[in-house]
N, C-alpha and C positions, 0 to 999 in steps of 0.2 A: 504493500500500500504506500509506504513513504516514497518509493522510487517513482510511482505514478503521480503522486500529489505535486511534487516539485515542478515538473514540466508544465502541468496545468496552471499552477499558480503564476509562473512566469508568463505563460501565454495570456492569461487574464490581465496581468499587469501591463503587458505590451499593448493589448487591445484597448484598455482603458486610457493609457497615455496617448495612443494613436487617435482615439476618439476625441480626447480633450484638445489635441493639436488641431484636428480637423474642424472642430466647432469654433475654436479661436480664429482660425484662418477664415472660415466662412463669415464670422461676425465682422472681422476687419474688412473683408471684401464687400460685404453689404453696406457698411457705414461709408465706405469710400465711393461706391457706385450709386447708391440710392440717395437722392437729394431731398432734404426736408423742405427747402424753399429755393426759389430762383428769383433773381432780381437784377436791378441795374442801379448804380449810384454814379453821380456825376460830381466832379470837383477837380482838385489839383493834387497830384501825387507829390507829397512833400518828403516822404522817406521811403526808400526801397533798398533792401540789402539782402544778401544771402547769409543766413544764420544757421547755427547748429554745431554741436560738438561732433557728433557722428553722422547724423542725418541732416544734410544741408537742404534748407528750403528757402525760397524767396519770400520775405515778409515785407509788407508795406503799410503805409498810412496815407489815406486820402482825406484831404481837407475839403469838406463840403460847405460852401458858403451860399446861403439863400439870397442875401442882398449885400451889396457892397457896404462895408462898415459894420456888419453884424458879426457876432462871434461864430467862428467856424466850428462845425461838428466834425469829429475825427472818426473815420471808418478804418478799422484794422482789417487787413486781408492777407491771404496767402496765395502764392502762385506755385503750382507744382510742375507746370509745363515750361520747358526752356524757351520755346518759341513765343509763348505769351509773355514770359519775362522779358524777352528782347523787345517786344512791342511796347511794354510798359516803360522800359528804359528809353526808347526812342521818343516817347511822348512826354517825358519829364519836363515840367515847366509849362505845359499846355493844359488847357481844360480838356478832360477826358471823361468818357463814360466807361465804367467797369461793369461787365456782365459777370455775375457770380452765381455760385450755387452754395447753399448752406448745407453742411454735412454735420449732423449732431451725433454725438456718441463715439467719435473717433477715439480709440483707446490710448493713443500716445501722441506726444508732441513731435514725434519723429516724422509724422505726415504733414505737420504744419502747426503753428502756434495758435491759429484761429480756426473757427468753424466756417469761415467765409473763404471759399476757393474761387479765385478769378479764372474764368475760362476764355474771356476775350476782352479786347480793349479797342476802343475807337475814339478818335479825336473829335471834339465837339467844337464847332465854329461859333 
């Protein structure tokens, strides 16, 4: 009996660990592909940099001004795509519209510091 018990115990342990890894990977995939909300914000990108110790992501700040002379509201955002990051860099100093998706429940800051992921940028005249 003891010789038969040990291999079954190891098999169950491997199966449970494998199931936990699969569930965690599925959860991360769902949070990064399913968007809670989508929208557009317009303003001036005032900060944009690549940050992170291990996982480098582009993080930025958009200053949204409703009327000249009013206090600017800040919108923190993350860019995961290098092509979109290049577009943001090219439009620095100009009024832009950022199209974004909000992803809630992302388990780590390795994917970005904010829940707002910019997917496209266009200059506003």
